[in-house]
C-alpha positions in Angstrom: 75.1 119.8 116.4 72.6 119.8 113.3 70.1 117.7 112.3 72.2 116.3 109.2 74.9 115.1 112.3 73.1 113.2 114.2 73.1 109.6 114.5 71.3 107.7 114.7 68.0 109.2 113.3 65.6 110.6 115.4 65.0 110.7 119.4 67.6 108.3 121.6 64.5 107.3 123.6 62.4 105.7 120.6 66.5 103.6 120.1 65.8 102.4 123.3 62.6 101.2 122.7 63.2 99.8 119.2 65.9 98.0 120.5 63.9 96.8 123.7 61.1 95.4 121.2 63.2 94.1 119.1 64.8 92.0 121.9 60.9 91.3 122.6 60.4 89.6 118.8 63.8 88.2 119.1 63.2 85.9 122.0 59.7 85.4 120.2 60.9 84.5 117.0 64.1 82.0 118.8 61.1 80.5 120.6 58.8 80.0 117.6 62.4 78.2 115.9 63.2 76.1 118.5 59.6 74.6 119.1 59.1 74.3 115.3 62.1 72.1 115.4 60.4 70.3 117.7 57.4 69.7 115.8 58.5 70.0 112.4 55.4 67.7 110.6 53.0 69.7 113.0 54.5 73.2 111.9 54.7 72.3 108.2 50.9 70.9 108.2 49.6 73.7 109.8 51.5 76.4 107.5 49.7 75.1 104.6 46.7 76.6 106.0 47.9 80.1 106.1 47.3 82.3 102.7 50.8 82.7 101.7 49.2 85.1 99.2 47.9 87.3 101.7 51.3 87.6 103.1 52.8 88.7 100.5 50.5 91.3 99.7 51.4 92.5 103.2 54.9 92.2 102.8 54.8 94.0 99.6 52.5 96.9 101.6 55.0 97.5 104.1 57.5 97.8 102.3 55.8 100.1 99.8 54.9 102.4 103.3 58.4 102.4 104.2 59.4 103.5 100.6 56.7 106.7 101.5 58.6 106.9 105.0 61.6 107.7 103.3 60.4 109.7 100.7 58.8 112.0 103.6 61.6 112.6 105.7 63.9 113.3 102.3 60.8 115.9 102.1 61.1 117.5 104.9 65.1 117.5 105.0 63.8 119.6 101.7 61.3 121.2 103.8 58.6 120.5 102.1 56.0 120.2 104.7 52.7 119.3 102.9 54.6 116.7 100.7 56.5 115.3 104.1 52.9 114.7 105.2 51.1 113.2 102.0 53.9 110.3 102.0 53.0 109.5 105.6 49.7 109.8 104.8 50.0 107.4 101.9 52.7 105.0 104.5 49.2 105.2 106.9 47.2 103.9 104.1 49.3 101.4 103.2 49.6 100.0 106.9 46.0 100.7 107.0 45.9 98.0 103.8 47.9 95.7 106.2 45.3 95.9 108.9 42.6 95.1 106.6 44.1 91.9 104.8 45.4 91.0 107.6 42.1 91.0 109.6 40.7 89.0 106.6 43.4 86.2 107.5 42.0 86.4 111.1 38.5 86.2 110.4 38.9 83.0 108.2 40.8 81.3 110.8 38.7 82.2 113.9 35.6 81.3 111.4 37.3 78.3 111.2 37.5 77.5 114.8 41.3 78.3 115.0 42.3 79.6 118.3 45.6 80.5 120.3 44.4 76.7 122.0 43.9 74.7 118.6 47.4 73.5 119.0 51.2 74.6 119.2 51.2 76.3 115.3 48.5 78.0 115.8 48.9 80.1 118.9 52.5 80.7 118.0 51.2 82.3 114.4 48.2 84.4 116.1 50.5 85.5 118.7 53.2 86.2 116.7 51.0 88.4 114.5 48.9 89.7 116.1 52.0 91.1 118.2 53.0 92.5 115.2 49.9 93.6 113.8 49.1 95.9 117.1 52.8 97.6 116.7 51.6 98.2 112.6 48.1 100.0 114.2 50.5 101.5 116.9 53.2 103.1 114.1 50.3 104.1 112.2 49.4 106.6 115.0 52.7 107.7 115.5 52.9 108.0 112.0 49.6 110.1 111.7 50.9 112.1 114.8 53.7 113.0 112.9 51.7 113.9 109.7 49.6 116.3 111.3 52.6 118.2 113.2 53.8 118.4 109.9 50.9 119.6 108.0 51.0 122.3 110.5 54.3 123.5 109.8 56.1 121.9 113.1 58.6 120.9 111.5 61.3 122.2 108.9 64.8 121.7 107.3 66.3 122.8 110.4 64.6 120.9 113.1 63.1 117.4 112.0 63.6 115.0 115.0 60.4 114.1 115.5 59.9 112.6 111.6 63.2 110.5 111.8 61.7 109.3 115.2 58.3 108.1 113.4 60.3 106.9 110.7 62.4 105.0 112.5 59.7 103.2 114.5 58.2 102.3 111.6 60.6 101.0 109.6 61.4 98.6 112.8 57.4 97.4 112.3 59.1 96.7 108.6 62.0 94.8 109.5 60.1 92.7 112.0 57.5 91.6 109.4 60.5 90.7 107.0 61.8 88.3 109.7 57.9 87.2 110.5 57.2 86.7 106.6 59.6 84.0 105.4 59.8 82.5 109.1 55.9 82.0 109.6 54.6 81.4 106.0 57.7 80.4 104.1 60.2 77.9 105.9 59.6 74.5 105.2 
């Protein structure tokens, strides 16, 4: 079986991991939605303390990074190892933008005395976003390892499962943010 005919893209183990992670996030999102329905006024009030501009910047950064990952996969399928590595580097840089902006947001809240025990909204906000933050960090490590291997010629047009595996994980991280962003920052 050639690389191009395999479904889903990447290694099967990453898909088991992705499904498990999506299951954890789904439970987290359901708990958030259920609790929010019980405390609508509290959630609406404290949701307004969040910086939606930062969240929008982060959304654009992750969507852009996913585009860069798509370009990296396309590059390796055309046997362009260095181009693949450069696209992955660009995706990592956008992940870095996400981490910096999110850290600024956390700094603002922690400086104001916000903690997990401040109230139910902040408990969910900090838990959900930090859990996602750690996934972004892990995704950047994965992409860096893939980029390094690509730069060293470890992938080719006939053998690029590792690139697809890293890309699949990164797209999961992006998908989770696409759900988290409106759920936590937008929906009233």
